[in-house]
FIBA-515550 format. One record per residue (C-alpha): x, y, z; residue number from 1; chain; residue in three letters. Coordinates in steps of 0.2 Angstrom, whole numbers. Layout:
BEGIN
<pt><xx>X</xx><yy>Y</yy><zz>Z</zz><resi>NUM</resi><chain>A</chain><resn>Ala</resn></pt>
...
//
This chain:
BEGIN
<pt><xx>-128</xx><yy>2</yy><zz>112</zz><resi>1</resi><chain>A</chain><resn>Met</resn></pt>
<pt><xx>-109</xx><yy>4</yy><zz>115</zz><resi>2</resi><chain>A</chain><resn>Gly</resn></pt>
<pt><xx>-102</xx><yy>-8</yy><zz>103</zz><resi>3</resi><chain>A</chain><resn>Leu</resn></pt>
<pt><xx>-85</xx><yy>-8</yy><zz>96</zz><resi>4</resi><chain>A</chain><resn>Pro</resn></pt>
<pt><xx>-81</xx><yy>3</yy><zz>81</zz><resi>5</resi><chain>A</chain><resn>Ala</resn></pt>
<pt><xx>-86</xx><yy>-5</yy><zz>64</zz><resi>6</resi><chain>A</chain><resn>Arg</resn></pt>
<pt><xx>-97</xx><yy>-18</yy><zz>73</zz><resi>7</resi><chain>A</chain><resn>Phe</resn></pt>
<pt><xx>-113</xx><yy>-8</yy><zz>73</zz><resi>8</resi><chain>A</chain><resn>Glu</resn></pt>
<pt><xx>-120</xx><yy>-17</yy><zz>58</zz><resi>9</resi><chain>A</chain><resn>Ala</resn></pt>
<pt><xx>-116</xx><yy>-34</yy><zz>66</zz><resi>10</resi><chain>A</chain><resn>Val</resn></pt>
<pt><xx>-125</xx><yy>-28</yy><zz>82</zz><resi>11</resi><chain>A</chain><resn>Gly</resn></pt>
<pt><xx>-140</xx><yy>-23</yy><zz>72</zz><resi>12</resi><chain>A</chain><resn>Glu</resn></pt>
<pt><xx>-141</xx><yy>-39</yy><zz>63</zz><resi>13</resi><chain>A</chain><resn>Ala</resn></pt>
<pt><xx>-140</xx><yy>-49</yy><zz>80</zz><resi>14</resi><chain>A</chain><resn>Leu</resn></pt>
<pt><xx>-153</xx><yy>-38</yy><zz>88</zz><resi>15</resi><chain>A</chain><resn>Ala</resn></pt>
<pt><xx>-165</xx><yy>-40</yy><zz>74</zz><resi>16</resi><chain>A</chain><resn>Ser</resn></pt>
<pt><xx>-163</xx><yy>-59</yy><zz>73</zz><resi>17</resi><chain>A</chain><resn>Gly</resn></pt>
<pt><xx>-157</xx><yy>-58</yy><zz>55</zz><resi>18</resi><chain>A</chain><resn>Ser</resn></pt>
<pt><xx>-142</xx><yy>-67</yy><zz>48</zz><resi>19</resi><chain>A</chain><resn>Cys</resn></pt>
<pt><xx>-126</xx><yy>-58</yy><zz>53</zz><resi>20</resi><chain>A</chain><resn>Ser</resn></pt>
<pt><xx>-113</xx><yy>-68</yy><zz>42</zz><resi>21</resi><chain>A</chain><resn>Ile</resn></pt>
<pt><xx>-112</xx><yy>-55</yy><zz>28</zz><resi>22</resi><chain>A</chain><resn>Glu</resn></pt>
<pt><xx>-110</xx><yy>-41</yy><zz>41</zz><resi>23</resi><chain>A</chain><resn>Ala</resn></pt>
<pt><xx>-96</xx><yy>-51</yy><zz>49</zz><resi>24</resi><chain>A</chain><resn>Cys</resn></pt>
<pt><xx>-88</xx><yy>-53</yy><zz>32</zz><resi>25</resi><chain>A</chain><resn>Ser</resn></pt>
<pt><xx>-88</xx><yy>-34</yy><zz>29</zz><resi>26</resi><chain>A</chain><resn>Val</resn></pt>
<pt><xx>-81</xx><yy>-30</yy><zz>46</zz><resi>27</resi><chain>A</chain><resn>Val</resn></pt>
<pt><xx>-67</xx><yy>-43</yy><zz>43</zz><resi>28</resi><chain>A</chain><resn>Gly</resn></pt>
<pt><xx>-62</xx><yy>-35</yy><zz>27</zz><resi>29</resi><chain>A</chain><resn>Arg</resn></pt>
<pt><xx>-62</xx><yy>-17</yy><zz>35</zz><resi>30</resi><chain>A</chain><resn>Glu</resn></pt>
<pt><xx>-52</xx><yy>-23</yy><zz>50</zz><resi>31</resi><chain>A</chain><resn>Leu</resn></pt>
<pt><xx>-39</xx><yy>-30</yy><zz>38</zz><resi>32</resi><chain>A</chain><resn>Ala</resn></pt>
<pt><xx>-38</xx><yy>-15</yy><zz>28</zz><resi>33</resi><chain>A</chain><resn>Arg</resn></pt>
<pt><xx>-36</xx><yy>-4</yy><zz>44</zz><resi>34</resi><chain>A</chain><resn>Asp</resn></pt>
<pt><xx>-22</xx><yy>-15</yy><zz>50</zz><resi>35</resi><chain>A</chain><resn>Gly</resn></pt>
<pt><xx>-32</xx><yy>-22</yy><zz>65</zz><resi>36</resi><chain>A</chain><resn>Val</resn></pt>
<pt><xx>-26</xx><yy>-39</yy><zz>70</zz><resi>37</resi><chain>A</chain><resn>Ser</resn></pt>
<pt><xx>-37</xx><yy>-55</yy><zz>69</zz><resi>38</resi><chain>A</chain><resn>Leu</resn></pt>
<pt><xx>-36</xx><yy>-57</yy><zz>88</zz><resi>39</resi><chain>A</chain><resn>His</resn></pt>
<pt><xx>-43</xx><yy>-40</yy><zz>91</zz><resi>40</resi><chain>A</chain><resn>Glu</resn></pt>
<pt><xx>-57</xx><yy>-42</yy><zz>78</zz><resi>41</resi><chain>A</chain><resn>Gly</resn></pt>
<pt><xx>-62</xx><yy>-59</yy><zz>86</zz><resi>42</resi><chain>A</chain><resn>Leu</resn></pt>
<pt><xx>-62</xx><yy>-51</yy><zz>103</zz><resi>43</resi><chain>A</chain><resn>Glu</resn></pt>
<pt><xx>-73</xx><yy>-37</yy><zz>97</zz><resi>44</resi><chain>A</chain><resn>Ala</resn></pt>
<pt><xx>-85</xx><yy>-49</yy><zz>89</zz><resi>45</resi><chain>A</chain><resn>Leu</resn></pt>
<pt><xx>-86</xx><yy>-59</yy><zz>106</zz><resi>46</resi><chain>A</chain><resn>Arg</resn></pt>
<pt><xx>-89</xx><yy>-42</yy><zz>115</zz><resi>47</resi><chain>A</chain><resn>Phe</resn></pt>
<pt><xx>-103</xx><yy>-38</yy><zz>102</zz><resi>48</resi><chain>A</chain><resn>Thr</resn></pt>
<pt><xx>-111</xx><yy>-55</yy><zz>104</zz><resi>49</resi><chain>A</chain><resn>Tyr</resn></pt>
<pt><xx>-110</xx><yy>-54</yy><zz>123</zz><resi>50</resi><chain>A</chain><resn>Gln</resn></pt>
<pt><xx>-118</xx><yy>-36</yy><zz>123</zz><resi>51</resi><chain>A</chain><resn>Arg</resn></pt>
<pt><xx>-132</xx><yy>-40</yy><zz>112</zz><resi>52</resi><chain>A</chain><resn>Val</resn></pt>
<pt><xx>-136</xx><yy>-59</yy><zz>114</zz><resi>53</resi><chain>A</chain><resn>Arg</resn></pt>
<pt><xx>-127</xx><yy>-63</yy><zz>130</zz><resi>54</resi><chain>A</chain><resn>Gly</resn></pt>
<pt><xx>-117</xx><yy>-77</yy><zz>124</zz><resi>55</resi><chain>A</chain><resn>Tyr</resn></pt>
<pt><xx>-102</xx><yy>-81</yy><zz>113</zz><resi>56</resi><chain>A</chain><resn>Asp</resn></pt>
<pt><xx>-102</xx><yy>-79</yy><zz>94</zz><resi>57</resi><chain>A</chain><resn>Pro</resn></pt>
<pt><xx>-108</xx><yy>-93</yy><zz>82</zz><resi>58</resi><chain>A</chain><resn>Ser</resn></pt>
<pt><xx>-95</xx><yy>-103</yy><zz>73</zz><resi>59</resi><chain>A</chain><resn>Tyr</resn></pt>
<pt><xx>-102</xx><yy>-97</yy><zz>56</zz><resi>60</resi><chain>A</chain><resn>Asp</resn></pt>
<pt><xx>-99</xx><yy>-78</yy><zz>61</zz><resi>61</resi><chain>A</chain><resn>Asp</resn></pt>
<pt><xx>-82</xx><yy>-82</yy><zz>68</zz><resi>62</resi><chain>A</chain><resn>Val</resn></pt>
<pt><xx>-78</xx><yy>-91</yy><zz>52</zz><resi>63</resi><chain>A</chain><resn>Leu</resn></pt>
<pt><xx>-85</xx><yy>-77</yy><zz>41</zz><resi>64</resi><chain>A</chain><resn>Ala</resn></pt>
<pt><xx>-75</xx><yy>-63</yy><zz>49</zz><resi>65</resi><chain>A</chain><resn>Leu</resn></pt>
<pt><xx>-59</xx><yy>-74</yy><zz>50</zz><resi>66</resi><chain>A</chain><resn>Ser</resn></pt>
<pt><xx>-60</xx><yy>-79</yy><zz>31</zz><resi>67</resi><chain>A</chain><resn>Gln</resn></pt>
<pt><xx>-63</xx><yy>-61</yy><zz>26</zz><resi>68</resi><chain>A</chain><resn>Ala</resn></pt>
<pt><xx>-49</xx><yy>-54</yy><zz>36</zz><resi>69</resi><chain>A</chain><resn>Trp</resn></pt>
<pt><xx>-37</xx><yy>-68</yy><zz>30</zz><resi>70</resi><chain>A</chain><resn>Ser</resn></pt>
<pt><xx>-42</xx><yy>-65</yy><zz>11</zz><resi>71</resi><chain>A</chain><resn>Glu</resn></pt>
<pt><xx>-40</xx><yy>-46</yy><zz>12</zz><resi>72</resi><chain>A</chain><resn>Ser</resn></pt>
<pt><xx>-23</xx><yy>-48</yy><zz>21</zz><resi>73</resi><chain>A</chain><resn>Thr</resn></pt>
<pt><xx>-16</xx><yy>-60</yy><zz>9</zz><resi>74</resi><chain>A</chain><resn>Leu</resn></pt>
<pt><xx>-22</xx><yy>-50</yy><zz>-6</zz><resi>75</resi><chain>A</chain><resn>Gly</resn></pt>
<pt><xx>-12</xx><yy>-35</yy><zz>1</zz><resi>76</resi><chain>A</chain><resn>Tyr</resn></pt>
<pt><xx>3</xx><yy>-46</yy><zz>4</zz><resi>77</resi><chain>A</chain><resn>Leu</resn></pt>
<pt><xx>3</xx><yy>-52</yy><zz>-13</zz><resi>78</resi><chain>A</chain><resn>His</resn></pt>
<pt><xx>2</xx><yy>-35</yy><zz>-20</zz><resi>79</resi><chain>A</chain><resn>Gln</resn></pt>
<pt><xx>16</xx><yy>-28</yy><zz>-10</zz><resi>80</resi><chain>A</chain><resn>Ile</resn></pt>
<pt><xx>27</xx><yy>-44</yy><zz>-14</zz><resi>81</resi><chain>A</chain><resn>Ser</resn></pt>
<pt><xx>24</xx><yy>-43</yy><zz>-33</zz><resi>82</resi><chain>A</chain><resn>Cys</resn></pt>
<pt><xx>24</xx><yy>-25</yy><zz>-37</zz><resi>83</resi><chain>A</chain><resn>Ala</resn></pt>
<pt><xx>29</xx><yy>-8</yy><zz>-30</zz><resi>84</resi><chain>A</chain><resn>Asp</resn></pt>
<pt><xx>13</xx><yy>3</yy><zz>-30</zz><resi>85</resi><chain>A</chain><resn>Pro</resn></pt>
<pt><xx>24</xx><yy>18</yy><zz>-33</zz><resi>86</resi><chain>A</chain><resn>Met</resn></pt>
<pt><xx>33</xx><yy>12</yy><zz>-48</zz><resi>87</resi><chain>A</chain><resn>Thr</resn></pt>
<pt><xx>23</xx><yy>-2</yy><zz>-55</zz><resi>88</resi><chain>A</chain><resn>Gly</resn></pt>
<pt><xx>39</xx><yy>-13</yy><zz>-56</zz><resi>89</resi><chain>A</chain><resn>Leu</resn></pt>
<pt><xx>40</xx><yy>-30</yy><zz>-49</zz><resi>90</resi><chain>A</chain><resn>Ala</resn></pt>
<pt><xx>48</xx><yy>-32</yy><zz>-32</zz><resi>91</resi><chain>A</chain><resn>Ser</resn></pt>
<pt><xx>65</xx><yy>-40</yy><zz>-29</zz><resi>92</resi><chain>A</chain><resn>Leu</resn></pt>
<pt><xx>56</xx><yy>-54</yy><zz>-20</zz><resi>93</resi><chain>A</chain><resn>Ala</resn></pt>
<pt><xx>46</xx><yy>-57</yy><zz>-35</zz><resi>94</resi><chain>A</chain><resn>His</resn></pt>
<pt><xx>61</xx><yy>-58</yy><zz>-46</zz><resi>95</resi><chain>A</chain><resn>Leu</resn></pt>
<pt><xx>70</xx><yy>-69</yy><zz>-34</zz><resi>96</resi><chain>A</chain><resn>Arg</resn></pt>
<pt><xx>55</xx><yy>-81</yy><zz>-34</zz><resi>97</resi><chain>A</chain><resn>Ser</resn></pt>
<pt><xx>54</xx><yy>-81</yy><zz>-53</zz><resi>98</resi><chain>A</chain><resn>Arg</resn></pt>
<pt><xx>72</xx><yy>-86</yy><zz>-54</zz><resi>99</resi><chain>A</chain><resn>Leu</resn></pt>
<pt><xx>70</xx><yy>-99</yy><zz>-41</zz><resi>100</resi><chain>A</chain><resn>Ala</resn></pt>
<pt><xx>56</xx><yy>-107</yy><zz>-51</zz><resi>101</resi><chain>A</chain><resn>Asp</resn></pt>
<pt><xx>67</xx><yy>-107</yy><zz>-66</zz><resi>102</resi><chain>A</chain><resn>Leu</resn></pt>
<pt><xx>82</xx><yy>-116</yy><zz>-57</zz><resi>103</resi><chain>A</chain><resn>Tyr</resn></pt>
<pt><xx>70</xx><yy>-128</yy><zz>-49</zz><resi>104</resi><chain>A</chain><resn>Arg</resn></pt>
<pt><xx>64</xx><yy>-133</yy><zz>-66</zz><resi>105</resi><chain>A</chain><resn>Gly</resn></pt>
<pt><xx>81</xx><yy>-136</yy><zz>-74</zz><resi>106</resi><chain>A</chain><resn>Gln</resn></pt>
<pt><xx>84</xx><yy>-153</yy><zz>-66</zz><resi>107</resi><chain>A</chain><resn>Gly</resn></pt>
<pt><xx>101</xx><yy>-161</yy><zz>-64</zz><resi>108</resi><chain>A</chain><resn>Pro</resn></pt>
<pt><xx>108</xx><yy>-152</yy><zz>-79</zz><resi>109</resi><chain>A</chain><resn>Glu</resn></pt>
<pt><xx>116</xx><yy>-137</yy><zz>-71</zz><resi>110</resi><chain>A</chain><resn>Phe</resn></pt>
<pt><xx>119</xx><yy>-122</yy><zz>-82</zz><resi>111</resi><chain>A</chain><resn>Gly</resn></pt>
<pt><xx>103</xx><yy>-123</yy><zz>-92</zz><resi>112</resi><chain>A</chain><resn>Arg</resn></pt>
<pt><xx>96</xx><yy>-108</yy><zz>-85</zz><resi>113</resi><chain>A</chain><resn>Val</resn></pt>
<pt><xx>111</xx><yy>-97</yy><zz>-87</zz><resi>114</resi><chain>A</chain><resn>Arg</resn></pt>
<pt><xx>112</xx><yy>-102</yy><zz>-106</zz><resi>115</resi><chain>A</chain><resn>His</resn></pt>
<pt><xx>94</xx><yy>-98</yy><zz>-109</zz><resi>116</resi><chain>A</chain><resn>Arg</resn></pt>
<pt><xx>91</xx><yy>-82</yy><zz>-98</zz><resi>117</resi><chain>A</chain><resn>Tyr</resn></pt>
<pt><xx>101</xx><yy>-67</yy><zz>-93</zz><resi>118</resi><chain>A</chain><resn>Ala</resn></pt>
<pt><xx>98</xx><yy>-51</yy><zz>-83</zz><resi>119</resi><chain>A</chain><resn>Leu</resn></pt>
<pt><xx>98</xx><yy>-34</yy><zz>-92</zz><resi>120</resi><chain>A</chain><resn>Val</resn></pt>
<pt><xx>102</xx><yy>-21</yy><zz>-79</zz><resi>121</resi><chain>A</chain><resn>Val</resn></pt>
<pt><xx>98</xx><yy>-2</yy><zz>-81</zz><resi>122</resi><chain>A</chain><resn>Ala</resn></pt>
<pt><xx>106</xx><yy>9</yy><zz>-68</zz><resi>123</resi><chain>A</chain><resn>Asp</resn></pt>
<pt><xx>102</xx><yy>27</yy><zz>-64</zz><resi>124</resi><chain>A</chain><resn>Leu</resn></pt>
<pt><xx>118</xx><yy>37</yy><zz>-59</zz><resi>125</resi><chain>A</chain><resn>Pro</resn></pt>
<pt><xx>119</xx><yy>39</yy><zz>-40</zz><resi>126</resi><chain>A</chain><resn>Thr</resn></pt>
<pt><xx>124</xx><yy>57</yy><zz>-42</zz><resi>127</resi><chain>A</chain><resn>Asp</resn></pt>
<pt><xx>109</xx><yy>61</yy><zz>-53</zz><resi>128</resi><chain>A</chain><resn>Leu</resn></pt>
<pt><xx>100</xx><yy>71</yy><zz>-39</zz><resi>129</resi><chain>A</chain><resn>Phe</resn></pt>
<pt><xx>110</xx><yy>87</yy><zz>-38</zz><resi>130</resi><chain>A</chain><resn>Gly</resn></pt>
<pt><xx>96</xx><yy>97</yy><zz>-31</zz><resi>131</resi><chain>A</chain><resn>Val</resn></pt>
<pt><xx>95</xx><yy>95</yy><zz>-12</zz><resi>132</resi><chain>A</chain><resn>Ala</resn></pt>
<pt><xx>76</xx><yy>93</yy><zz>-12</zz><resi>133</resi><chain>A</chain><resn>Glu</resn></pt>
<pt><xx>77</xx><yy>79</yy><zz>-25</zz><resi>134</resi><chain>A</chain><resn>Glu</resn></pt>
<pt><xx>91</xx><yy>70</yy><zz>-16</zz><resi>135</resi><chain>A</chain><resn>Ala</resn></pt>
<pt><xx>79</xx><yy>66</yy><zz>-1</zz><resi>136</resi><chain>A</chain><resn>Thr</resn></pt>
<pt><xx>62</xx><yy>65</yy><zz>-11</zz><resi>137</resi><chain>A</chain><resn>Asp</resn></pt>
<pt><xx>57</xx><yy>47</yy><zz>-13</zz><resi>138</resi><chain>A</chain><resn>Pro</resn></pt>
<pt><xx>43</xx><yy>53</yy><zz>-25</zz><resi>139</resi><chain>A</chain><resn>Met</resn></pt>
<pt><xx>55</xx><yy>60</yy><zz>-37</zz><resi>140</resi><chain>A</chain><resn>Thr</resn></pt>
<pt><xx>66</xx><yy>44</yy><zz>-36</zz><resi>141</resi><chain>A</chain><resn>Arg</resn></pt>
<pt><xx>51</xx><yy>33</yy><zz>-39</zz><resi>142</resi><chain>A</chain><resn>Ser</resn></pt>
<pt><xx>45</xx><yy>43</yy><zz>-54</zz><resi>143</resi><chain>A</chain><resn>Leu</resn></pt>
<pt><xx>62</xx><yy>42</yy><zz>-62</zz><resi>144</resi><chain>A</chain><resn>Arg</resn></pt>
<pt><xx>63</xx><yy>23</yy><zz>-59</zz><resi>145</resi><chain>A</chain><resn>Leu</resn></pt>
<pt><xx>45</xx><yy>21</yy><zz>-66</zz><resi>146</resi><chain>A</chain><resn>Ser</resn></pt>
<pt><xx>51</xx><yy>30</yy><zz>-82</zz><resi>147</resi><chain>A</chain><resn>Arg</resn></pt>
<pt><xx>66</xx><yy>19</yy><zz>-83</zz><resi>148</resi><chain>A</chain><resn>Leu</resn></pt>
<pt><xx>54</xx><yy>4</yy><zz>-81</zz><resi>149</resi><chain>A</chain><resn>Gly</resn></pt>
<pt><xx>42</xx><yy>10</yy><zz>-94</zz><resi>150</resi><chain>A</chain><resn>Glu</resn></pt>
<pt><xx>57</xx><yy>11</yy><zz>-106</zz><resi>151</resi><chain>A</chain><resn>Ala</resn></pt>
<pt><xx>62</xx><yy>-7</yy><zz>-102</zz><resi>152</resi><chain>A</chain><resn>Ala</resn></pt>
<pt><xx>44</xx><yy>-13</yy><zz>-105</zz><resi>153</resi><chain>A</chain><resn>Arg</resn></pt>
<pt><xx>44</xx><yy>-4</yy><zz>-122</zz><resi>154</resi><chain>A</chain><resn>Thr</resn></pt>
<pt><xx>59</xx><yy>-14</yy><zz>-127</zz><resi>155</resi><chain>A</chain><resn>Val</resn></pt>
<pt><xx>55</xx><yy>-30</yy><zz>-118</zz><resi>156</resi><chain>A</chain><resn>Phe</resn></pt>
<pt><xx>36</xx><yy>-31</yy><zz>-121</zz><resi>157</resi><chain>A</chain><resn>Ala</resn></pt>
<pt><xx>33</xx><yy>-49</yy><zz>-119</zz><resi>158</resi><chain>A</chain><resn>Gly</resn></pt>
<pt><xx>33</xx><yy>-60</yy><zz>-103</zz><resi>159</resi><chain>A</chain><resn>Ala</resn></pt>
<pt><xx>49</xx><yy>-54</yy><zz>-96</zz><resi>160</resi><chain>A</chain><resn>Glu</resn></pt>
<pt><xx>50</xx><yy>-49</yy><zz>-78</zz><resi>161</resi><chain>A</chain><resn>Thr</resn></pt>
<pt><xx>55</xx><yy>-30</yy><zz>-75</zz><resi>162</resi><chain>A</chain><resn>Val</resn></pt>
<pt><xx>59</xx><yy>-27</yy><zz>-57</zz><resi>163</resi><chain>A</chain><resn>Ala</resn></pt>
<pt><xx>65</xx><yy>-13</yy><zz>-46</zz><resi>164</resi><chain>A</chain><resn>Gly</resn></pt>
<pt><xx>81</xx><yy>-17</yy><zz>-38</zz><resi>165</resi><chain>A</chain><resn>Val</resn></pt>
<pt><xx>87</xx><yy>-4</yy><zz>-26</zz><resi>166</resi><chain>A</chain><resn>Gly</resn></pt>
<pt><xx>83</xx><yy>15</yy><zz>-27</zz><resi>167</resi><chain>A</chain><resn>Ala</resn></pt>
<pt><xx>91</xx><yy>18</yy><zz>-44</zz><resi>168</resi><chain>A</chain><resn>Asn</resn></pt>
<pt><xx>91</xx><yy>1</yy><zz>-53</zz><resi>169</resi><chain>A</chain><resn>Arg</resn></pt>
<pt><xx>80</xx><yy>-10</yy><zz>-63</zz><resi>170</resi><chain>A</chain><resn>Ile</resn></pt>
<pt><xx>83</xx><yy>-28</yy><zz>-69</zz><resi>171</resi><chain>A</chain><resn>Val</resn></pt>
<pt><xx>75</xx><yy>-37</yy><zz>-83</zz><resi>172</resi><chain>A</chain><resn>Val</resn></pt>
<pt><xx>74</xx><yy>-56</yy><zz>-83</zz><resi>173</resi><chain>A</chain><resn>Leu</resn></pt>
<pt><xx>75</xx><yy>-60</yy><zz>-102</zz><resi>174</resi><chain>A</chain><resn>Ala</resn></pt>
<pt><xx>78</xx><yy>-74</yy><zz>-113</zz><resi>175</resi><chain>A</chain><resn>Arg</resn></pt>
<pt><xx>96</xx><yy>-76</yy><zz>-120</zz><resi>176</resi><chain>A</chain><resn>Arg</resn></pt>
<pt><xx>93</xx><yy>-76</yy><zz>-139</zz><resi>177</resi><chain>A</chain><resn>Asp</resn></pt>
<pt><xx>101</xx><yy>-68</yy><zz>-154</zz><resi>178</resi><chain>A</chain><resn>Glu</resn></pt>
<pt><xx>91</xx><yy>-52</yy><zz>-151</zz><resi>179</resi><chain>A</chain><resn>Arg</resn></pt>
<pt><xx>96</xx><yy>-49</yy><zz>-133</zz><resi>180</resi><chain>A</chain><resn>Leu</resn></pt>
<pt><xx>111</xx><yy>-38</yy><zz>-138</zz><resi>181</resi><chain>A</chain><resn>Gly</resn></pt>
<pt><xx>101</xx><yy>-28</yy><zz>-150</zz><resi>182</resi><chain>A</chain><resn>Gln</resn></pt>
<pt><xx>87</xx><yy>-25</yy><zz>-136</zz><resi>183</resi><chain>A</chain><resn>Arg</resn></pt>
<pt><xx>100</xx><yy>-20</yy><zz>-123</zz><resi>184</resi><chain>A</chain><resn>Ala</resn></pt>
<pt><xx>107</xx><yy>-7</yy><zz>-135</zz><resi>185</resi><chain>A</chain><resn>Ala</resn></pt>
<pt><xx>89</xx><yy>-1</yy><zz>-139</zz><resi>186</resi><chain>A</chain><resn>Leu</resn></pt>
<pt><xx>86</xx><yy>1</yy><zz>-121</zz><resi>187</resi><chain>A</chain><resn>Leu</resn></pt>
<pt><xx>102</xx><yy>11</yy><zz>-119</zz><resi>188</resi><chain>A</chain><resn>Arg</resn></pt>
<pt><xx>97</xx><yy>23</yy><zz>-132</zz><resi>189</resi><chain>A</chain><resn>Arg</resn></pt>
<pt><xx>80</xx><yy>25</yy><zz>-125</zz><resi>190</resi><chain>A</chain><resn>Met</resn></pt>
<pt><xx>87</xx><yy>28</yy><zz>-108</zz><resi>191</resi><chain>A</chain><resn>Val</resn></pt>
<pt><xx>98</xx><yy>41</yy><zz>-115</zz><resi>192</resi><chain>A</chain><resn>Asp</resn></pt>
<pt><xx>83</xx><yy>51</yy><zz>-120</zz><resi>193</resi><chain>A</chain><resn>Thr</resn></pt>
<pt><xx>77</xx><yy>53</yy><zz>-102</zz><resi>194</resi><chain>A</chain><resn>Leu</resn></pt>
<pt><xx>79</xx><yy>69</yy><zz>-93</zz><resi>195</resi><chain>A</chain><resn>Asp</resn></pt>
<pt><xx>94</xx><yy>64</yy><zz>-82</zz><resi>196</resi><chain>A</chain><resn>Leu</resn></pt>
<pt><xx>101</xx><yy>82</yy><zz>-79</zz><resi>197</resi><chain>A</chain><resn>His</resn></pt>
<pt><xx>116</xx><yy>78</yy><zz>-91</zz><resi>198</resi><chain>A</chain><resn>Gly</resn></pt>
<pt><xx>120</xx><yy>62</yy><zz>-83</zz><resi>199</resi><chain>A</chain><resn>His</resn></pt>
<pt><xx>121</xx><yy>45</yy><zz>-92</zz><resi>200</resi><chain>A</chain><resn>Leu</resn></pt>
<pt><xx>113</xx><yy>29</yy><zz>-86</zz><resi>201</resi><chain>A</chain><resn>Ala</resn></pt>
<pt><xx>122</xx><yy>13</yy><zz>-88</zz><resi>202</resi><chain>A</chain><resn>Arg</resn></pt>
<pt><xx>114</xx><yy>-2</yy><zz>-96</zz><resi>203</resi><chain>A</chain><resn>Val</resn></pt>
<pt><xx>122</xx><yy>-19</yy><zz>-97</zz><resi>204</resi><chain>A</chain><resn>Trp</resn></pt>
<pt><xx>119</xx><yy>-38</yy><zz>-99</zz><resi>205</resi><chain>A</chain><resn>Ile</resn></pt>
<pt><xx>123</xx><yy>-48</yy><zz>-83</zz><resi>206</resi><chain>A</chain><resn>Glu</resn></pt>
<pt><xx>125</xx><yy>-67</yy><zz>-85</zz><resi>207</resi><chain>A</chain><resn>Gly</resn></pt>
<pt><xx>117</xx><yy>-79</yy><zz>-73</zz><resi>208</resi><chain>A</chain><resn>Leu</resn></pt>
<pt><xx>127</xx><yy>-91</yy><zz>-62</zz><resi>209</resi><chain>A</chain><resn>Pro</resn></pt>
<pt><xx>124</xx><yy>-110</yy><zz>-64</zz><resi>210</resi><chain>A</chain><resn>Pro</resn></pt>
<pt><xx>115</xx><yy>-112</yy><zz>-47</zz><resi>211</resi><chain>A</chain><resn>Thr</resn></pt>
<pt><xx>100</xx><yy>-104</yy><zz>-38</zz><resi>212</resi><chain>A</chain><resn>Asp</resn></pt>
<pt><xx>111</xx><yy>-100</yy><zz>-23</zz><resi>213</resi><chain>A</chain><resn>Leu</resn></pt>
<pt><xx>123</xx><yy>-90</yy><zz>-35</zz><resi>214</resi><chain>A</chain><resn>Gly</resn></pt>
<pt><xx>108</xx><yy>-81</yy><zz>-42</zz><resi>215</resi><chain>A</chain><resn>Ala</resn></pt>
<pt><xx>102</xx><yy>-76</yy><zz>-25</zz><resi>216</resi><chain>A</chain><resn>Ala</resn></pt>
<pt><xx>120</xx><yy>-69</yy><zz>-21</zz><resi>217</resi><chain>A</chain><resn>Gln</resn></pt>
<pt><xx>120</xx><yy>-60</yy><zz>-38</zz><resi>218</resi><chain>A</chain><resn>Leu</resn></pt>
<pt><xx>103</xx><yy>-51</yy><zz>-34</zz><resi>219</resi><chain>A</chain><resn>Leu</resn></pt>
<pt><xx>110</xx><yy>-46</yy><zz>-17</zz><resi>220</resi><chain>A</chain><resn>Asp</resn></pt>
<pt><xx>125</xx><yy>-38</yy><zz>-25</zz><resi>221</resi><chain>A</chain><resn>Glu</resn></pt>
<pt><xx>114</xx><yy>-29</yy><zz>-38</zz><resi>222</resi><chain>A</chain><resn>Leu</resn></pt>
<pt><xx>102</xx><yy>-23</yy><zz>-24</zz><resi>223</resi><chain>A</chain><resn>Ala</resn></pt>
<pt><xx>117</xx><yy>-14</yy><zz>-15</zz><resi>224</resi><chain>A</chain><resn>Arg</resn></pt>
<pt><xx>119</xx><yy>5</yy><zz>-19</zz><resi>225</resi><chain>A</chain><resn>Pro</resn></pt>
//
C-alpha cells in the first residue's frame, strides 16, 4: 500500500473500518522512542489517511498519537534528568532542583537550609587512570563512579540524594546532625577499600550557603574538573 514506516497497522485498521485509536497510540510511542518528531509523525498520519481513506485524519486519532508521543518523550526526559543510566546516580540537574525546593521552603529566615543540611563530597583522583585505555574509556569511569555511589548509599541509606557531579565526583545532600561527621568518616574508610590503583579518594563535608543562588554557584564549582 506504500504507507510510511510504522503506520502499517494504522492503515490496516483504516482499511478494515475498525477503530484505529489504539494503533495510533502504539505508533506514537514508537515514534518518540525512535526520536521522530511529532510534526513528522502527524504528517505521516495525514499521508496514511489520505492514502487509505482520501481525507485528513480524525481528531481522535491525532489526539491518540500526540498524547502517546508526548507521554513517551516526557518519560524519557524525566529519566535522563533524574538519574544517569550508566551509574544510577541522580543527575546534577536533579540535585539542583532538590536544593531549590529546600531553599524555596525556608521562608524569610535565611540560613535555615544551611543549618539543617550539608553536602558530603567524594572525589576520585583525577590521575587515577594511569592506563591509556582507561583514560579515555567512559565505561570504566562510569563503573568506578557507580561503585563510589554504592558506597555512599550504604552509608547514607535513607532519603538522601546521591548525585554524580562531573566525571570523578559524587555529592550527597544529607541532614546536618550529630552523626554527619561519623558518616563522612565511614564513607572515607569505605572509599579507601575501593581499587583505585594506590590512589586515595578525598571525602569532605561542604557547607551550604544561605541562599539558593549561592547553592547554584557552589554546585557549578563542584562540577568543574
